[in-house]
LUMGU-331952 format. One record per atom (N, C-alpha, C): atom name; residue in three letters; x, y, z. Coordinates in Angstrom, 3 decimals, always signed. Layout:
<r 'CA','ALA',<X,Y,Z>>,
...
// end
This chain:
<r 'N','UNK',<+0.843,-1.189,+0.000>>,
<r 'CA','UNK',<+0.000,+0.000,+0.000>>,
<r 'C','UNK',<+0.881,+1.243,+0.000>>,
<r 'N','UNK',<+0.558,+2.172,-0.885>>,
<r 'CA','UNK',<+1.328,+3.405,-0.962>>,
<r 'C','UNK',<+0.935,+4.349,+0.163>>,
<r 'N','UNK',<+1.942,+5.052,+0.682>>,
<r 'CA','UNK',<+1.645,+6.090,+1.669>>,
<r 'C','UNK',<+1.351,+7.384,+0.920>>,
<r 'N','UNK',<+0.660,+8.313,+1.546>>,
<r 'CA','UNK',<+0.394,+9.586,+0.874>>,
<r 'C','UNK',<+1.696,+10.337,+0.600>>,
<r 'N','UNK',<+1.660,+11.182,-0.406>>,
<r 'CA','UNK',<+2.786,+12.078,-0.670>>,
<r 'C','UNK',<+2.932,+12.992,+0.540>>,
<r 'N','UNK',<+4.167,+13.112,+1.031>>,
<r 'CA','UNK',<+4.436,+13.961,+2.200>>,
<r 'C','UNK',<+5.104,+15.258,+1.731>>,
<r 'N','UNK',<+4.507,+16.392,+2.105>>,
<r 'CA','UNK',<+5.013,+17.705,+1.682>>,
<r 'C','UNK',<+5.285,+18.564,+2.907>>,
<r 'N','UNK',<+6.486,+19.137,+2.937>>,
<r 'CA','UNK',<+6.839,+20.115,+3.962>>,
<r 'C','UNK',<+6.573,+21.493,+3.383>>,
<r 'N','UNK',<+5.682,+22.248,+3.999>>,
<r 'CA','UNK',<+5.407,+23.625,+3.578>>,
<r 'C','UNK',<+6.156,+24.537,+4.538>>,
<r 'N','UNK',<+6.996,+25.418,+3.971>>,
<r 'CA','UNK',<+7.874,+26.233,+4.804>>,
<r 'C','UNK',<+7.882,+27.689,+4.366>>,
<r 'N','UNK',<+8.128,+28.551,+5.347>>,
<r 'CA','UNK',<+8.263,+29.993,+5.120>>,
<r 'C','UNK',<+9.687,+30.406,+5.498>>,
<r 'N','UNK',<+10.600,+30.444,+4.528>>,
<r 'CA','UNK',<+11.978,+30.820,+4.858>>,
<r 'C','UNK',<+12.128,+32.323,+5.060>>,
<r 'N','UNK',<+13.086,+32.691,+5.871>>,
<r 'CA','UNK',<+13.401,+34.106,+6.041>>,
<r 'C','UNK',<+12.499,+34.812,+7.020>>,
<r 'N','UNK',<+12.425,+36.113,+6.837>>,
<r 'CA','UNK',<+11.763,+36.967,+7.821>>,
<r 'C','UNK',<+10.325,+37.328,+7.478>>,
<r 'N','UNK',<+9.744,+36.623,+6.514>>,
<r 'CA','UNK',<+8.346,+36.894,+6.178>>,
<r 'C','UNK',<+7.458,+36.755,+7.408>>,
<r 'N','UNK',<+6.509,+37.647,+7.527>>,
<r 'CA','UNK',<+5.555,+37.568,+8.623>>,
<r 'C','UNK',<+4.157,+37.276,+8.132>>,
<r 'N','UNK',<+4.017,+36.939,+6.869>>,
<r 'CA','UNK',<+2.714,+36.734,+6.253>>,
<r 'C','UNK',<+2.655,+35.313,+5.718>>,
<r 'N','UNK',<+1.719,+34.519,+6.200>>,
<r 'CA','UNK',<+1.685,+33.122,+5.768>>,
<r 'C','UNK',<+0.336,+32.663,+5.206>>,
<r 'N','UNK',<-0.487,+33.603,+4.788>>,
<r 'CA','UNK',<-1.797,+33.224,+4.255>>,
<r 'C','UNK',<-1.649,+32.306,+3.041>>,
<r 'N','UNK',<-0.756,+32.660,+2.108>>,
<r 'CA','UNK',<-0.559,+31.838,+0.913>>,
<r 'C','UNK',<-0.074,+30.448,+1.255>>,
<r 'N','UNK',<+0.854,+30.357,+2.210>>,
<r 'CA','UNK',<+1.380,+29.053,+2.621>>,
<r 'C','UNK',<+0.259,+28.201,+3.212>>,
<r 'N','UNK',<-0.607,+28.816,+3.975>>,
<r 'CA','UNK',<-1.718,+28.067,+4.573>>,
<r 'C','UNK',<-2.741,+27.640,+3.521>>,
<r 'N','UNK',<-2.953,+28.484,+2.510>>,
<r 'CA','UNK',<-3.877,+28.126,+1.430>>,
<r 'C','UNK',<-3.342,+26.916,+0.673>>,
<r 'N','UNK',<-2.050,+26.931,+0.342>>,
<r 'CA','UNK',<-1.489,+25.802,-0.400>>,
<r 'C','UNK',<-1.428,+24.559,+0.489>>,
<r 'N','UNK',<-1.132,+24.729,+1.762>>,
<r 'CA','UNK',<-1.108,+23.577,+2.670>>,
<r 'C','UNK',<-2.478,+22.908,+2.710>>,
<r 'N','UNK',<-3.516,+23.693,+2.777>>,
<r 'CA','UNK',<-4.874,+23.135,+2.808>>,
<r 'C','UNK',<-5.216,+22.444,+1.487>>,
<r 'N','UNK',<-4.827,+23.051,+0.374>>,
<r 'CA','UNK',<-5.112,+22.458,-0.936>>,
<r 'C','UNK',<-4.397,+21.117,-1.088>>,
<r 'N','UNK',<-3.153,+21.056,-0.627>>,
<r 'CA','UNK',<-2.404,+19.805,-0.707>>,
<r 'C','UNK',<-3.034,+18.738,+0.182>>,
<r 'N','UNK',<-3.422,+19.143,+1.379>>,
<r 'CA','UNK',<-4.082,+18.201,+2.294>>,
<r 'C','UNK',<-5.398,+17.705,+1.705>>,
<r 'N','UNK',<-6.170,+18.622,+1.132>>,
<r 'CA','UNK',<-7.455,+18.242,+0.537>>,
<r 'C','UNK',<-7.267,+17.321,-0.668>>,
<r 'N','UNK',<-6.075,+17.364,-1.282>>,
<r 'CA','UNK',<-5.763,+16.495,-2.419>>,
<r 'C','UNK',<-5.217,+15.142,-1.962>>,
<r 'N','UNK',<-5.216,+14.905,-0.647>>,
<r 'CA','UNK',<-4.799,+13.614,-0.119>>,
<r 'C','UNK',<-3.348,+13.523,+0.301>>,
<r 'N','UNK',<-2.651,+14.631,+0.296>>,
<r 'CA','UNK',<-1.252,+14.627,+0.712>>,
<r 'C','UNK',<-1.149,+14.861,+2.211>>,
<r 'N','UNK',<-0.066,+14.378,+2.779>>,
<r 'CA','UNK',<+0.227,+14.638,+4.180>>,
<r 'C','UNK',<+1.093,+15.890,+4.225>>,
<r 'N','UNK',<+0.669,+16.891,+4.981>>,
<r 'CA','UNK',<+1.350,+18.185,+5.003>>,
<r 'C','UNK',<+1.934,+18.457,+6.375>>,
<r 'N','UNK',<+3.183,+18.865,+6.382>>,
<r 'CA','UNK',<+3.866,+19.309,+7.595>>,
<r 'C','UNK',<+4.167,+20.794,+7.378>>,
<r 'N','UNK',<+3.611,+21.654,+8.214>>,
<r 'CA','UNK',<+3.833,+23.095,+8.079>>,
<r 'C','UNK',<+4.789,+23.543,+9.181>>,
<r 'N','UNK',<+5.906,+24.147,+8.776>>,
<r 'CA','UNK',<+6.942,+24.520,+9.741>>,
<r 'C','UNK',<+6.706,+25.859,+10.419>>,
<r 'N','UNK',<+5.816,+26.667,+9.892>>,
<r 'CA','UNK',<+5.572,+27.975,+10.487>>,
<r 'C','UNK',<+6.473,+29.050,+9.895>>,
<r 'N','UNK',<+6.373,+30.229,+10.473>>,
<r 'CA','UNK',<+7.079,+31.410,+9.972>>,
<r 'C','UNK',<+8.546,+31.435,+10.380>>,
<r 'N','UNK',<+9.293,+32.229,+9.626>>,
<r 'CA','UNK',<+10.679,+32.618,+9.944>>,
<r 'C','UNK',<+11.629,+31.436,+10.133>>,
<r 'N','UNK',<+11.629,+30.540,+9.171>>,
<r 'CA','UNK',<+12.499,+29.376,+9.224>>,
<r 'C','UNK',<+13.804,+29.635,+8.467>>,
<r 'N','UNK',<+14.897,+29.144,+8.997>>,
<r 'CA','UNK',<+16.173,+29.234,+8.297>>,
<r 'C','UNK',<+16.252,+28.092,+7.276>>,
<r 'N','UNK',<+17.091,+28.239,+6.270>>,
<r 'CA','UNK',<+17.275,+27.118,+5.336>>,
<r 'C','UNK',<+17.707,+25.846,+6.059>>,
<r 'N','UNK',<+18.538,+25.970,+7.067>>,
<r 'CA','UNK',<+18.975,+24.802,+7.834>>,
<r 'C','UNK',<+17.805,+24.124,+8.534>>,
<r 'N','UNK',<+16.923,+24.905,+9.136>>,
<r 'CA','UNK',<+15.747,+24.330,+9.800>>,
<r 'C','UNK',<+14.849,+23.607,+8.798>>,
<r 'N','UNK',<+14.683,+24.203,+7.628>>,
<r 'CA','UNK',<+13.819,+23.610,+6.604>>,
<r 'C','UNK',<+14.417,+22.294,+6.103>>,
<r 'N','UNK',<+15.704,+22.302,+5.769>>,
<r 'CA','UNK',<+16.353,+21.087,+5.273>>,
<r 'C','UNK',<+16.334,+19.990,+6.334>>,
<r 'N','UNK',<+16.628,+20.342,+7.571>>,
<r 'CA','UNK',<+16.604,+19.352,+8.653>>,
<r 'C','UNK',<+15.212,+18.761,+8.841>>,
<r 'N','UNK',<+14.194,+19.614,+8.828>>,
<r 'CA','UNK',<+12.825,+19.131,+8.995>>,
<r 'C','UNK',<+12.430,+18.217,+7.832>>,
<r 'N','UNK',<+12.841,+18.565,+6.622>>,
<r 'CA','UNK',<+12.507,+17.751,+5.452>>,
<r 'C','UNK',<+13.090,+16.348,+5.589>>,
<r 'N','UNK',<+14.317,+16.279,+6.063>>,
<r 'CA','UNK',<+14.978,+14.980,+6.230>>,
<r 'C','UNK',<+14.349,+14.202,+7.386>>,
<r 'N','UNK',<+14.140,+14.874,+8.504>>,
<r 'CA','UNK',<+13.562,+14.200,+9.678>>,
<r 'C','UNK',<+12.151,+13.692,+9.410>>,
<r 'N','UNK',<+11.398,+14.445,+8.650>>,
<r 'CA','UNK',<+10.005,+14.070,+8.364>>,
<r 'C','UNK',<+9.886,+13.143,+7.153>>,
<r 'N','UNK',<+11.006,+12.844,+6.494>>,
<r 'CA','UNK',<+11.031,+11.944,+5.340>>,
<r 'C','UNK',<+10.018,+12.383,+4.274>>,
<r 'N','UNK',<+10.098,+13.667,+3.886>>,
<r 'CA','UNK',<+9.137,+14.201,+2.933>>,
<r 'C','UNK',<+9.552,+13.891,+1.501>>,
<r 'N','UNK',<+8.575,+13.966,+0.626>>,
<r 'CA','UNK',<+8.793,+13.791,-0.805>>,
<r 'C','UNK',<+9.013,+15.137,-1.494>>,
<r 'N','UNK',<+8.521,+16.195,-0.873>>,
<r 'CA','UNK',<+8.554,+17.522,-1.493>>,
<r 'C','UNK',<+8.690,+18.594,-0.416>>,
<r 'N','UNK',<+9.473,+19.625,-0.733>>,
<r 'CA','UNK',<+9.536,+20.834,+0.086>>,
<r 'C','UNK',<+8.925,+21.948,-0.749>>,
<r 'N','UNK',<+7.901,+22.588,-0.226>>,
<r 'CA','UNK',<+7.231,+23.703,-0.888>>,
<r 'C','UNK',<+7.460,+24.948,-0.037>>,
<r 'N','UNK',<+8.230,+25.888,-0.573>>,
<r 'CA','UNK',<+8.545,+27.106,+0.184>>,
<r 'C','UNK',<+7.801,+28.295,-0.393>>,
<r 'N','UNK',<+7.256,+29.088,+0.501>>,
<r 'CA','UNK',<+6.543,+30.301,+0.141>>,
<r 'C','UNK',<+7.343,+31.489,+0.657>>,
<r 'N','UNK',<+7.603,+32.455,-0.232>>,
<r 'CA','UNK',<+8.437,+33.583,+0.176>>,
<r 'C','UNK',<+7.928,+34.882,-0.438>>,
<r 'N','UNK',<+7.945,+35.917,+0.356>>,
<r 'CA','UNK',<+7.504,+37.237,-0.085>>,
<r 'C','UNK',<+8.572,+38.304,+0.137>>,
<r 'N','UNK',<+9.605,+37.982,+0.861>>,
<r 'CA','UNK',<+10.557,+38.986,+1.353>>,
<r 'C','UNK',<+11.541,+39.509,+0.325>>,
<r 'N','UNK',<+11.663,+38.858,-0.823>>,
<r 'CA','UNK',<+12.647,+39.270,-1.809>>,
<r 'C','UNK',<+13.972,+38.548,-1.663>>,
<r 'N','UNK',<+14.095,+37.672,-0.691>>,
<r 'CA','UNK',<+15.340,+36.932,-0.466>>,
<r 'C','UNK',<+15.316,+35.559,-1.134>>,
<r 'N','UNK',<+14.421,+35.366,-2.091>>,
<r 'CA','UNK',<+14.247,+34.065,-2.732>>,
<r 'C','UNK',<+15.501,+33.567,-3.439>>,
<r 'N','UNK',<+16.280,+34.467,-4.049>>,
<r 'CA','UNK',<+17.479,+34.038,-4.780>>,
<r 'C','UNK',<+18.568,+33.504,-3.862>>,
<r 'N','UNK',<+18.487,+33.816,-2.594>>,
<r 'CA','UNK',<+19.464,+33.320,-1.620>>,
<r 'C','UNK',<+18.914,+32.134,-0.843>>,
<r 'N','UNK',<+17.711,+32.282,-0.286>>,
<r 'CA','UNK',<+17.180,+31.286,+0.644>>,
<r 'C','UNK',<+16.733,+29.989,-0.024>>,
<r 'N','UNK',<+16.038,+30.078,-1.145>>,
<r 'CA','UNK',<+15.542,+28.858,-1.775>>,
<r 'C','UNK',<+16.684,+27.962,-2.263>>,
<r 'N','UNK',<+17.670,+28.502,-3.002>>,
<r 'CA','UNK',<+18.786,+27.640,-3.413>>,
<r 'C','UNK',<+19.578,+27.079,-2.234>>,
<r 'N','UNK',<+19.650,+27.816,-1.139>>,
<r 'CA','UNK',<+20.377,+27.322,+0.040>>,
<r 'C','UNK',<+19.747,+26.028,+0.548>>,
<r 'N','UNK',<+18.435,+25.945,+0.547>>,
<r 'CA','UNK',<+17.753,+24.721,+0.978>>,
<r 'C','UNK',<+18.128,+23.561,+0.050>>,
<r 'N','UNK',<+18.125,+23.821,-1.261>>,
<r 'CA','UNK',<+18.490,+22.778,-2.230>>,
<r 'C','UNK',<+19.910,+22.285,-1.956>>,
<r 'N','UNK',<+20.840,+23.204,-1.744>>,
<r 'CA','UNK',<+22.240,+22.831,-1.508>>,
<r 'C','UNK',<+22.393,+22.042,-0.202>>,
<r 'N','UNK',<+21.673,+22.434,+0.834>>,
<r 'CA','UNK',<+21.739,+21.706,+2.105>>,
<r 'C','UNK',<+21.188,+20.292,+1.959>>,
<r 'N','UNK',<+20.113,+20.141,+1.219>>,
<r 'CA','UNK',<+19.558,+18.806,+0.991>>,
<r 'C','UNK',<+20.553,+17.940,+0.225>>,
<r 'N','UNK',<+21.200,+18.514,-0.782>>,
<r 'CA','UNK',<+22.202,+17.761,-1.544>>,
<r 'C','UNK',<+23.348,+17.324,-0.645>>,
<r 'N','UNK',<+23.813,+18.217,+0.226>>,
<r 'CA','UNK',<+24.907,+17.888,+1.146>>,
<r 'C','UNK',<+24.558,+16.701,+2.034>>,
<r 'N','UNK',<+23.275,+16.554,+2.348>>,
<r 'CA','UNK',<+22.821,+15.471,+3.225>>,
<r 'C','UNK',<+22.381,+14.233,+2.442>>,
<r 'N','UNK',<+22.569,+14.254,+1.131>>,
<r 'CA','UNK',<+22.185,+13.109,+0.315>>,
<r 'C','UNK',<+20.691,+12.993,+0.085>>,
<r 'N','UNK',<+19.991,+14.079,+0.267>>,
<r 'CA','UNK',<+18.527,+14.080,+0.120>>,
<r 'C','UNK',<+18.105,+14.860,-1.122>>,
<r 'N','UNK',<+18.905,+14.765,-2.176>>,
<r 'CA','UNK',<+18.593,+15.520,-3.382>>,
<r 'C','UNK',<+17.492,+14.879,-4.225>>,
<r 'N','UNK',<+16.892,+13.790,-3.703>>,
<r 'CA','UNK',<+15.734,+13.195,-4.366>>,
<r 'C','UNK',<+14.432,+13.874,-3.943>>,
<r 'N','UNK',<+14.517,+14.800,-2.999>>,
<r 'CA','UNK',<+13.325,+15.529,-2.545>>,
<r 'C','UNK',<+13.020,+16.636,-3.553>>,
<r 'N','UNK',<+11.798,+16.660,-4.041>>,
<r 'CA','UNK',<+11.342,+17.702,-4.950>>,
<r 'C','UNK',<+11.274,+19.019,-4.183>>,
<r 'N','UNK',<+11.852,+20.088,-4.741>>,
<r 'CA','UNK',<+11.818,+21.400,-4.089>>,
<r 'C','UNK',<+11.145,+22.386,-5.029>>,
<r 'N','UNK',<+10.077,+23.013,-4.525>>,
<r 'CA','UNK',<+9.357,+24.014,-5.305>>,
<r 'C','UNK',<+9.228,+25.291,-4.489>>,
<r 'N','UNK',<+8.946,+26.379,-5.185>>,
<r 'CA','UNK',<+8.791,+27.660,-4.511>>,
<r 'C','UNK',<+7.550,+28.369,-4.989>>,
<r 'N','UNK',<+7.141,+29.343,-4.200>>,
<r 'CA','UNK',<+5.991,+30.147,-4.569>>,
<r 'C','UNK',<+6.028,+31.457,-3.823>>,
<r 'N','UNK',<+5.194,+32.370,-4.277>>,
<r 'CA','UNK',<+5.125,+33.670,-3.633>>,
<r 'C','UNK',<+5.445,+34.776,-4.618>>,
<r 'N','UNK',<+5.821,+35.906,-4.076>>,
<r 'CA','UNK',<+6.111,+37.077,-4.896>>,
<r 'C','UNK',<+7.548,+36.975,-5.399>>,
<r 'N','UNK',<+7.684,+36.337,-6.551>>,
<r 'CA','UNK',<+8.991,+36.114,-7.176>>,
<r 'C','UNK',<+8.908,+36.673,-8.597>>,
<r 'N','UNK',<+9.750,+37.648,-8.922>>,
<r 'CA','UNK',<+9.703,+38.223,-10.277>>,
<r 'C','UNK',<+9.992,+37.175,-11.351>>,
<r 'N','UNK',<+9.304,+37.279,-12.467>>,
<r 'CA','UNK',<+9.473,+36.334,-13.569>>,
<r 'C','UNK',<+10.928,+36.212,-14.003>>,
<r 'N','UNK',<+11.659,+37.322,-13.976>>,
<r 'CA','UNK',<+13.046,+37.288,-14.438>>,
<r 'C','UNK',<+13.974,+36.502,-13.500>>,
<r 'N','UNK',<+13.523,+36.231,-12.273>>,
<r 'CA','UNK',<+14.334,+35.456,-11.329>>,
<r 'C','UNK',<+14.079,+33.949,-11.417>>,
<r 'N','UNK',<+13.011,+33.559,-12.064>>,
<r 'CA','UNK',<+12.622,+32.145,-12.100>>,
<r 'C','UNK',<+13.650,+31.270,-12.820>>,
<r 'N','UNK',<+14.172,+31.655,-13.988>>,
<r 'CA','UNK',<+15.167,+30.782,-14.638>>,
<r 'C','UNK',<+16.396,+30.513,-13.758>>,
<r 'N','UNK',<+16.869,+31.519,-13.041>>,
<r 'CA','UNK',<+18.016,+31.325,-12.148>>,
<r 'C','UNK',<+17.702,+30.377,-11.006>>,
<r 'N','UNK',<+16.495,+30.471,-10.474>>,
<r 'CA','UNK',<+16.088,+29.561,-9.400>>,
<r 'C','UNK',<+16.019,+28.125,-9.914>>,
<r 'N','UNK',<+15.523,+27.948,-11.123>>,
<r 'CA','UNK',<+15.457,+26.604,-11.696>>,
<r 'C','UNK',<+16.858,+26.043,-11.926>>,
<r 'N','UNK',<+17.783,+26.894,-12.347>>,
<r 'CA','UNK',<+19.173,+26.455,-12.515>>,
<r 'C','UNK',<+19.774,+26.004,-11.187>>,
<r 'N','UNK',<+19.296,+26.569,-10.104>>,
<r 'CA','UNK',<+19.792,+26.233,-8.759>>,
<r 'C','UNK',<+19.094,+25.016,-8.162>>,
<r 'N','UNK',<+18.133,+24.443,-8.887>>,
<r 'CA','UNK',<+17.500,+23.220,-8.416>>,
<r 'C','UNK',<+16.063,+23.344,-7.940>>,
<r 'N','UNK',<+15.503,+24.542,-8.011>>,
<r 'CA','UNK',<+14.079,+24.700,-7.682>>,
<r 'C','UNK',<+13.317,+24.179,-8.899>>,
<r 'N','UNK',<+12.526,+23.135,-8.714>>,
<r 'CA','UNK',<+11.894,+22.471,-9.856>>,
<r 'C','UNK',<+10.758,+23.258,-10.488>>,
<r 'N','UNK',<+10.089,+24.089,-9.699>>,
<r 'CA','UNK',<+8.992,+24.905,-10.228>>,
<r 'C','UNK',<+8.782,+26.080,-9.300>>,
<r 'N','UNK',<+8.265,+27.173,-9.879>>,
<r 'CA','UNK',<+7.948,+28.365,-9.106>>,
<r 'C','UNK',<+6.523,+28.775,-9.458>>,
<r 'N','UNK',<+5.707,+28.930,-8.431>>,
<r 'CA','UNK',<+4.309,+29.292,-8.604>>,
<r 'C','UNK',<+4.083,+30.693,-8.058>>,
<r 'N','UNK',<+3.688,+31.601,-8.929>>,
<r 'CA','UNK',<+3.532,+33.002,-8.543>>,
<r 'C','UNK',<+2.070,+33.298,-8.185>>,
<r 'N','UNK',<+1.816,+34.481,-7.606>>,
<r 'CA','UNK',<+0.444,+34.812,-7.211>>,
<r 'C','UNK',<-0.541,+34.647,-8.373>>,
<r 'N','UNK',<-1.678,+34.088,-8.051>>,
<r 'CA','UNK',<-2.714,+33.870,-9.048>>,
<r 'C','UNK',<-2.705,+32.476,-9.647>>,
<r 'N','UNK',<-1.664,+31.701,-9.353>>,
<r 'CA','UNK',<-1.620,+30.320,-9.847>>,
<r 'C','UNK',<-2.693,+29.512,-9.129>>,
<r 'N','UNK',<-3.565,+28.849,-9.863>>,
<r 'CA','UNK',<-4.564,+28.012,-9.195>>,
<r 'C','UNK',<-3.882,+26.919,-8.360>>,
<r 'N','UNK',<-4.406,+26.650,-7.187>>,
<r 'CA','UNK',<-3.790,+25.643,-6.321>>,
<r 'C','UNK',<-3.746,+24.282,-6.989>>,
<r 'N','UNK',<-4.705,+23.986,-7.861>>,
<r 'CA','UNK',<-4.727,+22.690,-8.537>>,
<r 'C','UNK',<-3.492,+22.504,-9.418>>,
<r 'N','UNK',<-2.946,+23.597,-9.948>>,
<r 'CA','UNK',<-1.728,+23.514,-10.765>>,
<r 'C','UNK',<-0.570,+23.002,-9.907>>,
<r 'N','UNK',<-0.467,+23.514,-8.690>>,
<r 'CA','UNK',<+0.586,+23.061,-7.781>>,
<r 'C','UNK',<+0.361,+21.611,-7.379>>,
<r 'N','UNK',<-0.855,+21.262,-7.055>>,
<r 'CA','UNK',<-1.197,+19.880,-6.690>>,
<r 'C','UNK',<-0.806,+18.940,-7.824>>,
<r 'N','UNK',<-1.211,+19.277,-9.040>>,
<r 'CA','UNK',<-0.929,+18.420,-10.192>>,
<r 'C','UNK',<+0.570,+18.301,-10.445>>,
<r 'N','UNK',<+1.312,+19.404,-10.274>>,
<r 'CA','UNK',<+2.755,+19.360,-10.481>>,
<r 'C','UNK',<+3.408,+18.392,-9.500>>,
<r 'N','UNK',<+3.041,+18.510,-8.237>>,
<r 'CA','UNK',<+3.627,+17.627,-7.231>>,
<r 'C','UNK',<+3.276,+16.174,-7.533>>,
<r 'N','UNK',<+2.007,+15.907,-7.820>>,
<r 'CA','UNK',<+1.592,+14.525,-8.096>>,
<r 'C','UNK',<+2.322,+13.944,-9.305>>,
<r 'N','UNK',<+2.624,+14.773,-10.291>>,
<r 'CA','UNK',<+3.271,+14.264,-11.498>>,
<r 'C','UNK',<+4.796,+14.157,-11.349>>,
<r 'N','UNK',<+5.361,+14.741,-10.290>>,
<r 'CA','UNK',<+6.813,+14.722,-10.116>>,
<r 'C','UNK',<+7.285,+13.941,-8.900>>,
<r 'N','UNK',<+6.356,+13.360,-8.156>>,
<r 'CA','UNK',<+6.699,+12.560,-6.982>>,
<r 'C','UNK',<+6.159,+11.148,-7.176>>,
<r 'N','UNK',<+7.005,+10.181,-6.927>>,
<r 'CA','UNK',<+6.572,+8.791,-6.960>>,
<r 'C','UNK',<+6.275,+8.379,-5.524>>,
<r 'N','UNK',<+5.011,+8.125,-5.199>>,
<r 'CA','UNK',<+4.685,+7.722,-3.823>>,
<r 'C','UNK',<+5.445,+6.468,-3.425>>,
<r 'N','UNK',<+5.820,+6.409,-2.163>>,
<r 'CA','UNK',<+6.568,+5.265,-1.632>>,
<r 'C','UNK',<+5.671,+4.421,-0.744>>,
<r 'N','UNK',<+6.052,+3.169,-0.606>>,
<r 'CA','UNK',<+5.285,+2.252,+0.250>>,
<r 'C','UNK',<+5.614,+2.515,+1.706>>,
// end
């Protein structure tokens, strides 16, 4: 029997606004995924550690602070250092279109900007994660 897809939803950096993260967390849960929400103001180290400890299939980070070019790739690099580079890493939030190609080069598999229907994110995760037993 397959276990549900496990997703860590995280807010890296100093953002104090988590409405979007909570909306996506609920959408993922409603789609049958198991969601672990880390809360506000997480460091990349805290996010990577939680992802490994919770044995997640995906890390979904929401960011509004403008520090996306630093914080999101840092999580990817920390996961690689720990041998957990099989975890899908995606981002969302207020990220300028011109920054998205650089984030993808750094290992962020997809970036979802404001106005993206939650079903698009759900479908992306389902199509890029192989559920484990």
